[in-house]
N, C-alpha and C positions, 0 to 999 in steps of 0.2 A: 504493501499500500504506500509505504514512504516513497517509491520511485513515482508512482502516480501523482502524488501529491506535489513530487518536486517538477515533473513534466508541467503539470498546469501552473504552478508557482512561476515556471520560467516563461510559459506562453503570456501570462499575465504581467510579466515586465516588459515584454514587447509591446503589449497594449498600453501600458502606462507610459513607456518610451515614447510611442507614437503620439498618443493623446496629448502627452507634455509639449511635444513639437507643435501640435496644433493649437495650443493653448496660447501660443505666442507669450510666452513669460507669464503664463496665469492671468493675462488679461482677458480671456475669453471664458467665460464661466462655464460651459456646458463641457468644454474638453478639459478644463482644469478639475472639474469634480469627477469626471470620468478617471482622470489620472490618480487622484488621491484615492478614490475606491479601488481601483485596480492594484495600487500599490499595498494598500491595507490587506487586500485578499493574497496578494502575492507573498507578502512577508508573512502573513497567517499559515499558509499553505508550505513555505518554506519551514516555518518553525516546526510544523508538525513532521516533516521528513525528517528534520535534525532529531527528532526524538530518537530515531534509530539509525540513521545515517551518520558517518564521520562528518565533522565540521568541514573539514577541507574538501571533500567529496561533493557534499550538497551545495556548499557555496560556489566552488569551481563550476558545476553543472548548471546551476540556477544562472548564475552570470555569463555561461557559454550560451544556453538557450538565448538568454535575452541578446546578447551580442550578436549571434548569427541571425538570429530572428529580426532585430532591426535591421541588419545590414540587408537581409531579404526585403524588408518592408521599403527600405530606403529606395531599393532598385525597383521594385514592381511597381510601388506606389506612388513615390515622390519623384521618380526619374533620376536618381542619383547615379553616378558613373558607374559602369560595370567594365573593370579593367582586370586584366590579368594577375596584377599585384594584389588586388583587393579579394579575388576570388582565391588566391593562394592564401592569403591571411585567413580567410574564413575557413579553408580546408584545414589548415593547421590548427585553428581553433576546435574543430570537430574533431581532429585527430586526437587532440589533448582529453575531450570529453570521452571518446571511446576509452581511450587509456587508462582514463579516472576510473570510469564505470567496470572495466575489467579487474582493475587492482583493488575494487573496494570488496570488503569482506562480507557485504551485506547484498 
């Protein structure tokens, strides 16, 4: 169950990062509220995952899902640049996540 909590916590990190961008520095109430609510739920699910997962594993995977997810949203939704170097960086993050999952005792 901890891995499921962690996965959804990571997805919510993508949601709050995207909505924070849309909030334009918290000047737009709708996206600002979405940001805060998604943050609360993301942190809550992360804390549930940390009950049984090691700190380093849980936090690394949570931030990795958020980083790669935000990278994908930036490209697909916001038209950010898709370059070989950025793709390589994302692949390295994913590789690190896989290694962290494989090395986790839980």
